[in-house]
Steps between C-alpha positions, in 0.01 A plus 500: 500500500591130519847419631750429218646152511868432440741209478377153575167637622447656154604180321262292707213742443570508122517122490159480659356775277651362175624146552727378223591850370856632457659751730525764223137469398396503862691822553339646192154398611552655847658816360235535226766635263520221236243345275373161582655209304335402170379190666443573863549198719180346610443591860450189699465570873703279725315260715436682821435369839176615651526863592829565310525842336647552150553783257399857590314370806827358631683827436227703671501261794878530537472880494241493775692249705829690490454855363835665439672169576855407405622225273589285796155524652339420165722195474396399846133528412542297179713242677216451748717553808334410827278769642614699806370321808236683699612709796485304821270660756682663797463290812347669798616413853306495824615699802590175673731405210662844509547481878660157463755635249579799723541272802735272308712794384504650849616171649774477238617849591500418870707189441763697308779617735530847347131577467427342841736751661328781312158382617628473858609865478137597450453484124203325345537228242311719255744789544796270438341355187430853377859604568635202307268562207545877476853541629374769741615405851420837660199349679693206649662558838821349631557304821485828693150559368615801297546545127778754549865467590609523862663837432178635346305381803749657742496829313121510494480412872754771588296753308178377662652531848622851424154606384347337809756642740362849562150383593613239752764727650233762569257238628761356736595847622138587582418167667823508699422850622146396592624198694771697674252771599265235644780332697622834634150590614459163674831552680402850600164385635674229702756739643220732601333209672820420693536860608139517611532171690816622672327813622197307613704236685703761685184683596328184621810397699527843664134483601554150643802616700314805629206288613729250677687783678183660619376169630836403649529182304800579275659166585191286534431186300188658354703785350745251342214317335354821366836596349523159334148537363584844364809369319316198360217715370736723301707205375190323372371810327840558338522141380160529333587832341834368380337193345229705330743758362749229408230321300413818310865574423556137399203506261627816333854364470385161374283655231791715385733200502249302296499774237870584486683203645717432803775748422266797460314413821832460681574866423223602742617283788545804731121502537471135598595544868297620796631606840318500830486640853638325804273566793651495855259598774761454777706812431426819683449715193449435131485127467503480117804440280537405136537131419675335209365471144298202386503390137143466380560409135769305319534495121665160528171344607380521139675465168318727259646573157275803460181518295588847372831359375308229320258754357789714385665205326169393349445851370851506358437165333180638351686801362771269367246271337338798333837616372574155359153476350543843343838395367352181359229695323755740355724215391212340319377824345824683443774240482781414740647851502200632694573634847296501819 
């Protein structure tokens, strides 16, 4: 059904259909409810420009142009308002143009005092832009490199250290016992060596004295030289043994100190000394006494913080980071009342 015309649009259409007619007769003609006048006006079409529509063709064209249209839109059509301009095609940008815009924005952010500090803390320019645009700053870290308050970080670290505590306490206990057992065994082996050397020296000296007595040369220069040679032989052997055992004990202690630090290694200092025999071939009997202790390892020679301590702290930090990450996820999913 053709769209009904109203108002000025109707008047203009009627004028074109029946130029020169009255409004009442035009209404009657359109409504079809009144007889035509005795002398119907002669229909003389208005001069039309090429392509101009009149009469029913105009009405049909208006209906097709604006079906269901309002009075205002019909007025606009009849008033020949300018047509809506065509939609401008969307410009496409090359990757180089996009990169140039990003670079310019990044430079602007870096030159801003506030955003420059945020970037220095480890944030990317993109994350800062996103935070500004969305209002979500949960992914932007502070100058400490953490998105959580200092108290939250301390609480998480304390919990991480507590969870990490049992493992490293047991590990330290086992490794300390292993080291102590090794040092004890080295000391025992060395003491056995000293005892064996003492017995051997006394036996060799007794045999030397017996030989000199039988030959009647107890006070000869040859006997004195033999006694000196006997003493030097045992001293040299003891020095070598002490150096070898001292090196082994030092390696064990140094490795333990490297793992647990100076203080822990200092707790085993009773194993870092070695004694020795004093050989005297000039006495009638015996000839071996105990000498003083020699320190073979000093914890002060190295300054180790302790790799196990570092591992323990790193593990605690990992636990703490997981707690904070878990809390962050819960805050995002469940709101700020979520708990770790």
